[in-house]
PDB file of N, H, CA, C and O in Angstrom:
ATOM      1  N   MET A   1     154.323 112.620 139.759  1.00  0.00           N
ATOM      2  CA  MET A   1     154.319 113.608 138.708  1.00  0.00           C
ATOM      3  C   MET A   1     153.332 114.735 138.999  1.00  0.00           C
ATOM      4  O   MET A   1     153.523 115.856 138.527  1.00  0.00           O
ATOM      5  N   THR A   2     152.291 114.456 139.762  1.00  0.00           N
ATOM      6  H   THR A   2     152.136 113.546 140.146  1.00  0.00           H
ATOM      7  CA  THR A   2     151.352 115.519 140.116  1.00  0.00           C
ATOM      8  C   THR A   2     151.250 115.609 141.632  1.00  0.00           C
ATOM      9  O   THR A   2     151.488 114.635 142.346  1.00  0.00           O
ATOM     10  N   SER A   3     150.898 116.780 142.101  1.00  0.00           N
ATOM     11  H   SER A   3     150.705 117.571 141.521  1.00  0.00           H
ATOM     12  CA  SER A   3     150.734 116.958 143.539  1.00  0.00           C
ATOM     13  C   SER A   3     149.328 117.425 143.881  1.00  0.00           C
ATOM     14  O   SER A   3     149.042 117.793 145.020  1.00  0.00           O
ATOM     15  N   GLY A   4     148.462 117.405 142.891  1.00  0.00           N
ATOM     16  H   GLY A   4     148.694 117.106 141.966  1.00  0.00           H
ATOM     17  CA  GLY A   4     147.100 117.841 143.124  1.00  0.00           C
ATOM     18  C   GLY A   4     146.237 117.528 141.931  1.00  0.00           C
ATOM     19  O   GLY A   4     146.681 116.863 140.995  1.00  0.00           O
ATOM     20  N   PRO A   5     145.008 117.998 141.952  1.00  0.00           N
ATOM     21  CA  PRO A   5     144.097 117.759 140.828  1.00  0.00           C
ATOM     22  C   PRO A   5     144.660 118.348 139.527  1.00  0.00           C
ATOM     23  O   PRO A   5     145.418 119.317 139.540  1.00  0.00           O
ATOM     24  N   VAL A   6     144.270 117.739 138.420  1.00  0.00           N
ATOM     25  H   VAL A   6     143.654 116.952 138.410  1.00  0.00           H
ATOM     26  CA  VAL A   6     144.699 118.234 137.113  1.00  0.00           C
ATOM     27  C   VAL A   6     143.489 118.472 136.218  1.00  0.00           C
ATOM     28  O   VAL A   6     142.438 117.857 136.401  1.00  0.00           O
ATOM     29  N   VAL A   7     143.644 119.350 135.273  1.00  0.00           N
ATOM     30  H   VAL A   7     144.497 119.850 135.125  1.00  0.00           H
ATOM     31  CA  VAL A   7     142.671 119.588 134.217  1.00  0.00           C
ATOM     32  C   VAL A   7     143.372 119.246 132.913  1.00  0.00           C
ATOM     33  O   VAL A   7     144.436 119.789 132.616  1.00  0.00           O
ATOM     34  N   VAL A   8     142.788 118.359 132.145  1.00  0.00           N
ATOM     35  H   VAL A   8     141.924 117.918 132.387  1.00  0.00           H
ATOM     36  CA  VAL A   8     143.369 117.935 130.879  1.00  0.00           C
ATOM     37  C   VAL A   8     142.480 118.465 129.767  1.00  0.00           C
ATOM     38  O   VAL A   8     141.259 118.319 129.814  1.00  0.00           O
ATOM     39  N   GLN A   9     143.100 119.083 128.765  1.00  0.00           N
ATOM     40  H   GLN A   9     144.092 119.202 128.727  1.00  0.00           H
ATOM     41  CA  GLN A   9     142.329 119.658 127.670  1.00  0.00           C
ATOM     42  C   GLN A   9     143.046 119.439 126.351  1.00  0.00           C
ATOM     43  O   GLN A   9     144.259 119.235 126.307  1.00  0.00           O
ATOM     44  N   VAL A  10     142.278 119.486 125.288  1.00  0.00           N
ATOM     45  H   VAL A  10     141.293 119.652 125.324  1.00  0.00           H
ATOM     46  CA  VAL A  10     142.821 119.419 123.937  1.00  0.00           C
ATOM     47  C   VAL A  10     142.469 120.735 123.259  1.00  0.00           C
ATOM     48  O   VAL A  10     141.299 121.113 123.184  1.00  0.00           O
ATOM     49  N   LEU A  11     143.474 121.419 122.774  1.00  0.00           N
ATOM     50  H   LEU A  11     144.424 121.112 122.836  1.00  0.00           H
ATOM     51  CA  LEU A  11     143.271 122.668 122.050  1.00  0.00           C
ATOM     52  C   LEU A  11     143.548 122.421 120.577  1.00  0.00           C
ATOM     53  O   LEU A  11     144.533 121.772 120.224  1.00  0.00           O
ATOM     54  N   GLU A  12     142.694 122.929 119.732  1.00  0.00           N
ATOM     55  H   GLU A  12     141.894 123.456 120.018  1.00  0.00           H
ATOM     56  CA  GLU A  12     142.876 122.784 118.290  1.00  0.00           C
ATOM     57  C   GLU A  12     142.835 124.154 117.647  1.00  0.00           C
ATOM     58  O   GLU A  12     142.169 125.066 118.136  1.00  0.00           O
ATOM     59  N   GLY A  13     143.550 124.288 116.554  1.00  0.00           N
ATOM     60  H   GLY A  13     144.092 123.547 116.157  1.00  0.00           H
ATOM     61  CA  GLY A  13     143.534 125.531 115.805  1.00  0.00           C
ATOM     62  C   GLY A  13     144.860 125.739 115.110  1.00  0.00           C
ATOM     63  O   GLY A  13     145.817 124.996 115.324  1.00  0.00           O
ATOM     64  N   GLU A  14     144.901 126.742 114.288  1.00  0.00           N
ATOM     65  H   GLU A  14     144.123 127.346 114.113  1.00  0.00           H
ATOM     66  CA  GLU A  14     146.118 127.058 113.552  1.00  0.00           C
ATOM     67  C   GLU A  14     147.232 127.427 114.532  1.00  0.00           C
ATOM     68  O   GLU A  14     147.075 128.316 115.370  1.00  0.00           O
ATOM     69  N   ASN A  15     148.345 126.732 114.407  1.00  0.00           N
ATOM     70  H   ASN A  15     148.473 126.011 113.727  1.00  0.00           H
ATOM     71  CA  ASN A  15     149.507 126.960 115.275  1.00  0.00           C
ATOM     72  C   ASN A  15     149.173 126.823 116.765  1.00  0.00           C
ATOM     73  O   ASN A  15     149.724 127.547 117.595  1.00  0.00           O
ATOM     74  N   ALA A  16     148.279 125.904 117.099  1.00  0.00           N
ATOM     75  H   ALA A  16     147.832 125.316 116.425  1.00  0.00           H
ATOM     76  CA  ALA A  16     147.824 125.756 118.485  1.00  0.00           C
ATOM     77  C   ALA A  16     148.975 125.472 119.442  1.00  0.00           C
ATOM     78  O   ALA A  16     149.008 126.019 120.544  1.00  0.00           O
ATOM     79  N   VAL A  17     149.916 124.627 119.040  1.00  0.00           N
ATOM     80  H   VAL A  17     149.890 124.182 118.145  1.00  0.00           H
ATOM     81  CA  VAL A  17     151.036 124.286 119.923  1.00  0.00           C
ATOM     82  C   VAL A  17     151.854 125.538 120.226  1.00  0.00           C
ATOM     83  O   VAL A  17     152.117 125.840 121.390  1.00  0.00           O
ATOM     84  N   ALA A  18     152.252 126.255 119.202  1.00  0.00           N
ATOM     85  H   ALA A  18     152.039 126.009 118.257  1.00  0.00           H
ATOM     86  CA  ALA A  18     153.087 127.447 119.391  1.00  0.00           C
ATOM     87  C   ALA A  18     152.352 128.533 120.175  1.00  0.00           C
ATOM     88  O   ALA A  18     152.935 129.175 121.049  1.00  0.00           O
ATOM     89  N   LYS A  19     151.084 128.735 119.865  1.00  0.00           N
ATOM     90  H   LYS A  19     150.611 128.214 119.155  1.00  0.00           H
ATOM     91  CA  LYS A  19     150.317 129.774 120.559  1.00  0.00           C
ATOM     92  C   LYS A  19     150.152 129.450 122.037  1.00  0.00           C
ATOM     93  O   LYS A  19     150.270 130.334 122.885  1.00  0.00           O
ATOM     94  N   TYR A  20     149.878 128.175 122.351  1.00  0.00           N
ATOM     95  H   TYR A  20     149.782 127.457 121.661  1.00  0.00           H
ATOM     96  CA  TYR A  20     149.711 127.824 123.759  1.00  0.00           C
ATOM     97  C   TYR A  20     151.043 127.892 124.506  1.00  0.00           C
ATOM     98  O   TYR A  20     151.080 128.256 125.681  1.00  0.00           O
ATOM     99  N   ARG A  21     152.132 127.543 123.827  1.00  0.00           N
ATOM    100  H   ARG A  21     152.103 127.248 122.872  1.00  0.00           H
ATOM    101  CA  ARG A  21     153.444 127.637 124.468  1.00  0.00           C
ATOM    102  C   ARG A  21     153.757 129.095 124.835  1.00  0.00           C
ATOM    103  O   ARG A  21     154.419 129.350 125.841  1.00  0.00           O
ATOM    104  N   GLU A  22     153.292 130.036 124.036  1.00  0.00           N
ATOM    105  H   GLU A  22     152.754 129.829 123.219  1.00  0.00           H
ATOM    106  CA  GLU A  22     153.460 131.459 124.377  1.00  0.00           C
ATOM    107  C   GLU A  22     152.672 131.810 125.635  1.00  0.00           C
ATOM    108  O   GLU A  22     153.162 132.543 126.494  1.00  0.00           O
ATOM    109  N   VAL A  23     151.456 131.288 125.744  1.00  0.00           N
ATOM    110  H   VAL A  23     151.058 130.692 125.047  1.00  0.00           H
ATOM    111  CA  VAL A  23     150.608 131.548 126.914  1.00  0.00           C
ATOM    112  C   VAL A  23     151.213 130.927 128.173  1.00  0.00           C
ATOM    113  O   VAL A  23     151.145 131.508 129.257  1.00  0.00           O
ATOM    114  N   MET A  24     151.812 129.725 128.016  1.00  0.00           N
ATOM    115  H   MET A  24     151.867 129.253 127.136  1.00  0.00           H
ATOM    116  CA  MET A  24     152.422 129.044 129.165  1.00  0.00           C
ATOM    117  C   MET A  24     153.662 129.781 129.647  1.00  0.00           C
ATOM    118  O   MET A  24     153.859 129.918 130.855  1.00  0.00           O
ATOM    119  N   GLY A  25     154.499 130.257 128.739  1.00  0.00           N
ATOM    120  H   GLY A  25     154.339 130.145 127.758  1.00  0.00           H
ATOM    121  CA  GLY A  25     155.760 130.893 129.112  1.00  0.00           C
ATOM    122  C   GLY A  25     156.901 129.892 129.144  1.00  0.00           C
ATOM    123  O   GLY A  25     156.695 128.688 128.988  1.00  0.00           O
ATOM    124  N   ALA A  26     158.090 130.398 129.344  1.00  0.00           N
ATOM    125  H   ALA A  26     158.258 131.376 129.471  1.00  0.00           H
ATOM    126  CA  ALA A  26     159.288 129.562 129.385  1.00  0.00           C
ATOM    127  C   ALA A  26     159.178 128.501 130.473  1.00  0.00           C
ATOM    128  O   ALA A  26     158.555 128.731 131.510  1.00  0.00           O
ATOM    129  N   THR A  27     159.789 127.328 130.234  1.00  0.00           N
ATOM    130  H   THR A  27     160.296 127.141 129.392  1.00  0.00           H
ATOM    131  CA  THR A  27     159.741 126.232 131.196  1.00  0.00           C
ATOM    132  C   THR A  27     160.256 126.666 132.566  1.00  0.00           C
ATOM    133  O   THR A  27     159.699 126.274 133.591  1.00  0.00           O
ATOM    134  N   ASN A  28     161.300 127.461 132.585  1.00  0.00           N
ATOM    135  H   ASN A  28     161.752 127.780 131.752  1.00  0.00           H
ATOM    136  CA  ASN A  28     161.831 128.001 133.839  1.00  0.00           C
ATOM    137  C   ASN A  28     161.037 129.265 134.170  1.00  0.00           C
ATOM    138  O   ASN A  28     161.162 130.268 133.467  1.00  0.00           O
ATOM    139  N   PRO A  29     160.230 129.235 135.216  1.00  0.00           N
ATOM    140  CA  PRO A  29     159.395 130.400 135.521  1.00  0.00           C
ATOM    141  C   PRO A  29     160.196 131.680 135.771  1.00  0.00           C
ATOM    142  O   PRO A  29     159.679 132.781 135.580  1.00  0.00           O
ATOM    143  N   ALA A  30     161.443 131.543 136.192  1.00  0.00           N
ATOM    144  H   ALA A  30     161.863 130.648 136.347  1.00  0.00           H
ATOM    145  CA  ALA A  30     162.276 132.734 136.394  1.00  0.00           C
ATOM    146  C   ALA A  30     162.590 133.427 135.068  1.00  0.00           C
ATOM    147  O   ALA A  30     162.903 134.617 135.040  1.00  0.00           O
ATOM    148  N   GLN A  31     162.505 132.679 133.981  1.00  0.00           N
ATOM    149  H   GLN A  31     162.250 131.712 134.003  1.00  0.00           H
ATOM    150  CA  GLN A  31     162.781 133.230 132.652  1.00  0.00           C
ATOM    151  C   GLN A  31     161.507 133.512 131.852  1.00  0.00           C
ATOM    152  O   GLN A  31     161.574 134.035 130.739  1.00  0.00           O
ATOM    153  N   ALA A  32     160.363 133.171 132.412  1.00  0.00           N
ATOM    154  H   ALA A  32     160.309 132.746 133.316  1.00  0.00           H
ATOM    155  CA  ALA A  32     159.090 133.332 131.703  1.00  0.00           C
ATOM    156  C   ALA A  32     158.676 134.802 131.686  1.00  0.00           C
ATOM    157  O   ALA A  32     158.981 135.562 132.606  1.00  0.00           O
ATOM    158  N   ALA A  33     157.979 135.180 130.626  1.00  0.00           N
ATOM    159  H   ALA A  33     157.732 134.563 129.879  1.00  0.00           H
ATOM    160  CA  ALA A  33     157.498 136.556 130.482  1.00  0.00           C
ATOM    161  C   ALA A  33     156.392 136.838 131.499  1.00  0.00           C
ATOM    162  O   ALA A  33     155.633 135.944 131.873  1.00  0.00           O
ATOM    163  N   GLU A  34     156.315 138.086 131.936  1.00  0.00           N
ATOM    164  H   GLU A  34     156.932 138.812 131.632  1.00  0.00           H
ATOM    165  CA  GLU A  34     155.253 138.516 132.844  1.00  0.00           C
ATOM    166  C   GLU A  34     153.893 138.201 132.221  1.00  0.00           C
ATOM    167  O   GLU A  34     153.695 138.362 131.017  1.00  0.00           O
ATOM    168  N   GLY A  35     152.974 137.757 133.050  1.00  0.00           N
ATOM    169  H   GLY A  35     153.134 137.626 134.029  1.00  0.00           H
ATOM    170  CA  GLY A  35     151.621 137.476 132.601  1.00  0.00           C
ATOM    171  C   GLY A  35     151.415 136.075 132.066  1.00  0.00           C
ATOM    172  O   GLY A  35     150.277 135.688 131.800  1.00  0.00           O
ATOM    173  N   THR A  36     152.488 135.290 131.898  1.00  0.00           N
ATOM    174  H   THR A  36     153.412 135.604 132.115  1.00  0.00           H
ATOM    175  CA  THR A  36     152.318 133.916 131.444  1.00  0.00           C
ATOM    176  C   THR A  36     151.924 133.030 132.619  1.00  0.00           C
ATOM    177  O   THR A  36     152.106 133.401 133.778  1.00  0.00           O
ATOM    178  N   ILE A  37     151.387 131.866 132.310  1.00  0.00           N
ATOM    179  H   ILE A  37     151.239 131.565 131.368  1.00  0.00           H
ATOM    180  CA  ILE A  37     150.946 130.941 133.363  1.00  0.00           C
ATOM    181  C   ILE A  37     152.112 130.576 134.270  1.00  0.00           C
ATOM    182  O   ILE A  37     151.984 130.613 135.494  1.00  0.00           O
ATOM    183  N   ARG A  38     153.246 130.224 133.679  1.00  0.00           N
ATOM    184  H   ARG A  38     153.351 130.194 132.685  1.00  0.00           H
ATOM    185  CA  ARG A  38     154.382 129.788 134.500  1.00  0.00           C
ATOM    186  C   ARG A  38     154.955 130.921 135.339  1.00  0.00           C
ATOM    187  O   ARG A  38     155.330 130.695 136.489  1.00  0.00           O
ATOM    188  N   LYS A  39     155.032 132.114 134.805  1.00  0.00           N
ATOM    189  H   LYS A  39     154.727 132.298 133.871  1.00  0.00           H
ATOM    190  CA  LYS A  39     155.556 133.237 135.585  1.00  0.00           C
ATOM    191  C   LYS A  39     154.648 133.532 136.778  1.00  0.00           C
ATOM    192  O   LYS A  39     155.113 133.839 137.876  1.00  0.00           O
ATOM    193  N   THR A  40     153.360 133.432 136.534  1.00  0.00           N
ATOM    194  H   THR A  40     152.982 133.183 135.642  1.00  0.00           H
ATOM    195  CA  THR A  40     152.383 133.776 137.564  1.00  0.00           C
ATOM    196  C   THR A  40     152.218 132.693 138.628  1.00  0.00           C
ATOM    197  O   THR A  40     152.069 133.010 139.808  1.00  0.00           O
ATOM    198  N   PHE A  41     152.242 131.409 138.226  1.00  0.00           N
ATOM    199  H   PHE A  41     152.363 131.152 137.267  1.00  0.00           H
ATOM    200  CA  PHE A  41     151.853 130.352 139.145  1.00  0.00           C
ATOM    201  C   PHE A  41     152.925 129.316 139.477  1.00  0.00           C
ATOM    202  O   PHE A  41     152.767 128.591 140.459  1.00  0.00           O
ATOM    203  N   SER A  42     153.996 129.214 138.711  1.00  0.00           N
ATOM    204  H   SER A  42     154.123 129.803 137.913  1.00  0.00           H
ATOM    205  CA  SER A  42     154.976 128.144 138.937  1.00  0.00           C
ATOM    206  C   SER A  42     155.973 128.509 140.020  1.00  0.00           C
ATOM    207  O   SER A  42     156.359 129.669 140.164  1.00  0.00           O
ATOM    208  N   GLU A  43     156.384 127.505 140.778  1.00  0.00           N
ATOM    209  H   GLU A  43     156.071 126.562 140.661  1.00  0.00           H
ATOM    210  CA  GLU A  43     157.381 127.668 141.833  1.00  0.00           C
ATOM    211  C   GLU A  43     158.801 127.505 141.295  1.00  0.00           C
ATOM    212  O   GLU A  43     159.713 128.241 141.670  1.00  0.00           O
ATOM    213  N   SER A  44     158.967 126.516 140.399  1.00  0.00           N
ATOM    214  H   SER A  44     158.226 125.917 140.094  1.00  0.00           H
ATOM    215  CA  SER A  44     160.286 126.183 139.866  1.00  0.00           C
ATOM    216  C   SER A  44     160.093 125.325 138.626  1.00  0.00           C
ATOM    217  O   SER A  44     158.959 125.025 138.253  1.00  0.00           O
ATOM    218  N   VAL A  45     161.181 124.928 137.987  1.00  0.00           N
ATOM    219  H   VAL A  45     162.103 125.172 138.290  1.00  0.00           H
ATOM    220  CA  VAL A  45     161.080 124.035 136.834  1.00  0.00           C
ATOM    221  C   VAL A  45     160.422 122.722 137.254  1.00  0.00           C
ATOM    222  O   VAL A  45     159.640 122.152 136.493  1.00  0.00           O
ATOM    223  N   GLY A  46     160.728 122.242 138.443  1.00  0.00           N
ATOM    224  H   GLY A  46     161.363 122.705 139.061  1.00  0.00           H
ATOM    225  CA  GLY A  46     160.170 120.985 138.942  1.00  0.00           C
ATOM    226  C   GLY A  46     158.732 121.090 139.428  1.00  0.00           C
ATOM    227  O   GLY A  46     158.009 120.094 139.442  1.00  0.00           O
ATOM    228  N   GLU A  47     158.314 122.275 139.823  1.00  0.00           N
ATOM    229  H   GLU A  47     158.902 123.085 139.811  1.00  0.00           H
ATOM    230  CA  GLU A  47     156.937 122.518 140.265  1.00  0.00           C
ATOM    231  C   GLU A  47     156.329 123.535 139.305  1.00  0.00           C
ATOM    232  O   GLU A  47     156.254 124.731 139.586  1.00  0.00           O
ATOM    233  N   ASN A  48     155.903 123.013 138.173  1.00  0.00           N
ATOM    234  H   ASN A  48     155.964 122.042 137.944  1.00  0.00           H
ATOM    235  CA  ASN A  48     155.695 123.798 136.972  1.00  0.00           C
ATOM    236  C   ASN A  48     154.279 124.281 136.707  1.00  0.00           C
ATOM    237  O   ASN A  48     154.121 125.221 135.928  1.00  0.00           O
ATOM    238  N   THR A  49     153.276 123.728 137.279  1.00  0.00           N
ATOM    239  H   THR A  49     153.405 122.964 137.912  1.00  0.00           H
ATOM    240  CA  THR A  49     151.849 124.071 137.161  1.00  0.00           C
ATOM    241  C   THR A  49     151.201 123.818 135.817  1.00  0.00           C
ATOM    242  O   THR A  49     149.977 123.696 135.762  1.00  0.00           O
ATOM    243  N   VAL A  50     151.954 123.733 134.724  1.00  0.00           N
ATOM    244  H   VAL A  50     152.948 123.832 134.769  1.00  0.00           H
ATOM    245  CA  VAL A  50     151.309 123.573 133.415  1.00  0.00           C
ATOM    246  C   VAL A  50     152.217 122.772 132.485  1.00  0.00           C
ATOM    247  O   VAL A  50     153.444 122.861 132.547  1.00  0.00           O
ATOM    248  N   HIS A  51     151.578 121.994 131.630  1.00  0.00           N
ATOM    249  H   HIS A  51     150.582 121.921 131.579  1.00  0.00           H
ATOM    250  CA  HIS A  51     152.318 121.263 130.607  1.00  0.00           C
ATOM    251  C   HIS A  51     151.628 121.480 129.270  1.00  0.00           C
ATOM    252  O   HIS A  51     150.401 121.534 129.191  1.00  0.00           O
ATOM    253  N   GLY A  52     152.415 121.601 128.247  1.00  0.00           N
ATOM    254  H   GLY A  52     153.412 121.557 128.311  1.00  0.00           H
ATOM    255  CA  GLY A  52     151.899 121.669 126.887  1.00  0.00           C
ATOM    256  C   GLY A  52     152.846 120.934 125.972  1.00  0.00           C
ATOM    257  O   GLY A  52     154.061 120.973 126.167  1.00  0.00           O
ATOM    258  N   SER A  53     152.309 120.272 124.987  1.00  0.00           N
ATOM    259  H   SER A  53     151.322 120.240 124.828  1.00  0.00           H
ATOM    260  CA  SER A  53     153.125 119.531 124.037  1.00  0.00           C
ATOM    261  C   SER A  53     154.077 120.475 123.304  1.00  0.00           C
ATOM    262  O   SER A  53     153.779 121.653 123.109  1.00  0.00           O
ATOM    263  N   ASP A  54     155.228 119.933 122.904  1.00  0.00           N
ATOM    264  H   ASP A  54     155.470 118.976 123.062  1.00  0.00           H
ATOM    265  CA  ASP A  54     156.204 120.751 122.187  1.00  0.00           C
ATOM    266  C   ASP A  54     156.135 120.577 120.676  1.00  0.00           C
ATOM    267  O   ASP A  54     156.874 121.236 119.944  1.00  0.00           O
ATOM    268  N   SER A  55     155.261 119.702 120.201  1.00  0.00           N
ATOM    269  H   SER A  55     154.661 119.167 120.795  1.00  0.00           H
ATOM    270  CA  SER A  55     155.070 119.508 118.767  1.00  0.00           C
ATOM    271  C   SER A  55     153.715 118.853 118.534  1.00  0.00           C
ATOM    272  O   SER A  55     153.123 118.283 119.450  1.00  0.00           O
ATOM    273  N   ALA A  56     153.238 118.940 117.312  1.00  0.00           N
ATOM    274  H   ALA A  56     153.719 119.403 116.568  1.00  0.00           H
ATOM    275  CA  ALA A  56     151.967 118.301 116.974  1.00  0.00           C
ATOM    276  C   ALA A  56     152.073 116.786 117.119  1.00  0.00           C
ATOM    277  O   ALA A  56     151.114 116.132 117.528  1.00  0.00           O
ATOM    278  N   GLU A  57     153.227 116.231 116.788  1.00  0.00           N
ATOM    279  H   GLU A  57     154.007 116.763 116.456  1.00  0.00           H
ATOM    280  CA  GLU A  57     153.424 114.788 116.905  1.00  0.00           C
ATOM    281  C   GLU A  57     153.352 114.347 118.361  1.00  0.00           C
ATOM    282  O   GLU A  57     152.680 113.365 118.678  1.00  0.00           O
ATOM    283  N   ASN A  58     154.033 115.060 119.246  1.00  0.00           N
ATOM    284  H   ASN A  58     154.578 115.857 118.989  1.00  0.00           H
ATOM    285  CA  ASN A  58     153.970 114.725 120.670  1.00  0.00           C
ATOM    286  C   ASN A  58     152.576 114.962 121.235  1.00  0.00           C
ATOM    287  O   ASN A  58     152.127 114.235 122.121  1.00  0.00           O
ATOM    288  N   ALA A  59     151.901 115.972 120.727  1.00  0.00           N
ATOM    289  H   ALA A  59     152.265 116.563 120.007  1.00  0.00           H
ATOM    290  CA  ALA A  59     150.532 116.230 121.184  1.00  0.00           C
ATOM    291  C   ALA A  59     149.642 115.020 120.917  1.00  0.00           C
ATOM    292  O   ALA A  59     148.854 114.629 121.778  1.00  0.00           O
ATOM    293  N   LYS A  60     149.761 114.427 119.735  1.00  0.00           N
ATOM    294  H   LYS A  60     150.401 114.744 119.035  1.00  0.00           H
ATOM    295  CA  LYS A  60     148.951 113.241 119.417  1.00  0.00           C
ATOM    296  C   LYS A  60     149.186 112.132 120.431  1.00  0.00           C
ATOM    297  O   LYS A  60     148.236 111.520 120.921  1.00  0.00           O
ATOM    298  N   ALA A  61     150.448 111.873 120.745  1.00  0.00           N
ATOM    299  H   ALA A  61     151.219 112.370 120.347  1.00  0.00           H
ATOM    300  CA  ALA A  61     150.774 110.808 121.699  1.00  0.00           C
ATOM    301  C   ALA A  61     150.259 111.143 123.096  1.00  0.00           C
ATOM    302  O   ALA A  61     149.725 110.273 123.784  1.00  0.00           O
ATOM    303  N   GLU A  62     150.413 112.394 123.520  1.00  0.00           N
ATOM    304  H   GLU A  62     150.847 113.101 122.962  1.00  0.00           H
ATOM    305  CA  GLU A  62     149.978 112.795 124.856  1.00  0.00           C
ATOM    306  C   GLU A  62     148.455 112.807 124.963  1.00  0.00           C
ATOM    307  O   GLU A  62     147.904 112.414 125.991  1.00  0.00           O
ATOM    308  N   ILE A  63     147.780 113.248 123.927  1.00  0.00           N
ATOM    309  H   ILE A  63     148.227 113.568 123.092  1.00  0.00           H
ATOM    310  CA  ILE A  63     146.314 113.252 123.929  1.00  0.00           C
ATOM    311  C   ILE A  63     145.792 111.832 124.075  1.00  0.00           C
ATOM    312  O   ILE A  63     144.826 111.589 124.798  1.00  0.00           O
ATOM    313  N   ALA A  64     146.434 110.897 123.387  1.00  0.00           N
ATOM    314  H   ALA A  64     147.219 111.095 122.800  1.00  0.00           H
ATOM    315  CA  ALA A  64     146.005 109.494 123.422  1.00  0.00           C
ATOM    316  C   ALA A  64     146.128 108.879 124.814  1.00  0.00           C
ATOM    317  O   ALA A  64     145.475 107.876 125.101  1.00  0.00           O
ATOM    318  N   GLN A  65     146.947 109.458 125.676  1.00  0.00           N
ATOM    319  H   GLN A  65     147.478 110.273 125.443  1.00  0.00           H
ATOM    320  CA  GLN A  65     147.074 108.952 127.045  1.00  0.00           C
ATOM    321  C   GLN A  65     145.825 109.236 127.876  1.00  0.00           C
ATOM    322  O   GLN A  65     145.570 108.556 128.870  1.00  0.00           O
ATOM    323  N   PHE A  66     145.051 110.237 127.472  1.00  0.00           N
ATOM    324  H   PHE A  66     145.258 110.789 126.665  1.00  0.00           H
ATOM    325  CA  PHE A  66     143.901 110.663 128.266  1.00  0.00           C
ATOM    326  C   PHE A  66     142.556 110.508 127.560  1.00  0.00           C
ATOM    327  O   PHE A  66     141.524 110.351 128.214  1.00  0.00           O
ATOM    328  N   PHE A  67     142.565 110.552 126.236  1.00  0.00           N
ATOM    329  H   PHE A  67     143.403 110.679 125.705  1.00  0.00           H
ATOM    330  CA  PHE A  67     141.316 110.604 125.474  1.00  0.00           C
ATOM    331  C   PHE A  67     141.299 109.578 124.350  1.00  0.00           C
ATOM    332  O   PHE A  67     142.338 109.190 123.816  1.00  0.00           O
ATOM    333  N   GLN A  68     140.082 109.149 124.008  1.00  0.00           N
ATOM    334  H   GLN A  68     139.238 109.464 124.442  1.00  0.00           H
ATOM    335  CA  GLN A  68     139.853 108.401 122.783  1.00  0.00           C
ATOM    336  C   GLN A  68     139.383 109.410 121.732  1.00  0.00           C
ATOM    337  O   GLN A  68     138.904 110.489 122.080  1.00  0.00           O
ATOM    338  N   ASP A  69     139.516 109.067 120.462  1.00  0.00           N
ATOM    339  H   ASP A  69     139.905 108.190 120.179  1.00  0.00           H
ATOM    340  CA  ASP A  69     139.080 109.984 119.403  1.00  0.00           C
ATOM    341  C   ASP A  69     137.645 110.429 119.591  1.00  0.00           C
ATOM    342  O   ASP A  69     137.308 111.582 119.321  1.00  0.00           O
ATOM    343  N   SER A  70     136.796 109.517 120.054  1.00  0.00           N
ATOM    344  H   SER A  70     137.070 108.581 120.273  1.00  0.00           H
ATOM    345  CA  SER A  70     135.381 109.839 120.224  1.00  0.00           C
ATOM    346  C   SER A  70     135.122 110.840 121.364  1.00  0.00           C
ATOM    347  O   SER A  70     134.032 111.406 121.455  1.00  0.00           O
ATOM    348  N   ASP A  71     136.108 111.053 122.217  1.00  0.00           N
ATOM    349  H   ASP A  71     136.993 110.594 122.143  1.00  0.00           H
ATOM    350  CA  ASP A  71     135.979 112.002 123.323  1.00  0.00           C
ATOM    351  C   ASP A  71     136.166 113.436 122.876  1.00  0.00           C
ATOM    352  O   ASP A  71     135.772 114.362 123.585  1.00  0.00           O
ATOM    353  N   ILE A  72     136.760 113.635 121.715  1.00  0.00           N
ATOM    354  H   ILE A  72     137.081 112.883 121.139  1.00  0.00           H
ATOM    355  CA  ILE A  72     137.147 114.972 121.274  1.00  0.00           C
ATOM    356  C   ILE A  72     136.157 115.502 120.258  1.00  0.00           C
ATOM    357  O   ILE A  72     135.953 114.913 119.197  1.00  0.00           O
ATOM    358  N   ALA A  73     135.545 116.625 120.603  1.00  0.00           N
ATOM    359  H   ALA A  73     135.711 117.103 121.465  1.00  0.00           H
ATOM    360  CA  ALA A  73     134.612 117.289 119.685  1.00  0.00           C
ATOM    361  C   ALA A  73     135.431 118.126 118.710  1.00  0.00           C
ATOM    362  O   ALA A  73     136.415 118.756 119.099  1.00  0.00           O
ATOM    363  N   GLY A  74     135.041 118.132 117.495  1.00  0.00           N
ATOM    364  H   GLY A  74     134.242 117.621 117.179  1.00  0.00           H
ATOM    365  CA  GLY A  74     135.827 118.927 116.554  1.00  0.00           C
ATOM    366  C   GLY A  74     135.192 119.081 115.224  1.00  0.00           C
ATOM    367  O   GLY A  74     135.756 119.730 114.342  1.00  0.00           O
TER     368      GLY A  74
END
């Protein structure tokens, strides 16, 4: 699933999922807006460079794979 080092982060805030998805860009980098992470750095849908949850519910499950509640400052 990965081909190199990863950075894992938790972002919090109003509409955090939607706002970060805008920064990431479309899953297909060929369709992503200029200046987004995927447009700038991704090779293809399969070599994507960035992942972000698609909902708050999925974010909770994905965060739990890497962090305990006590790990997150808030």
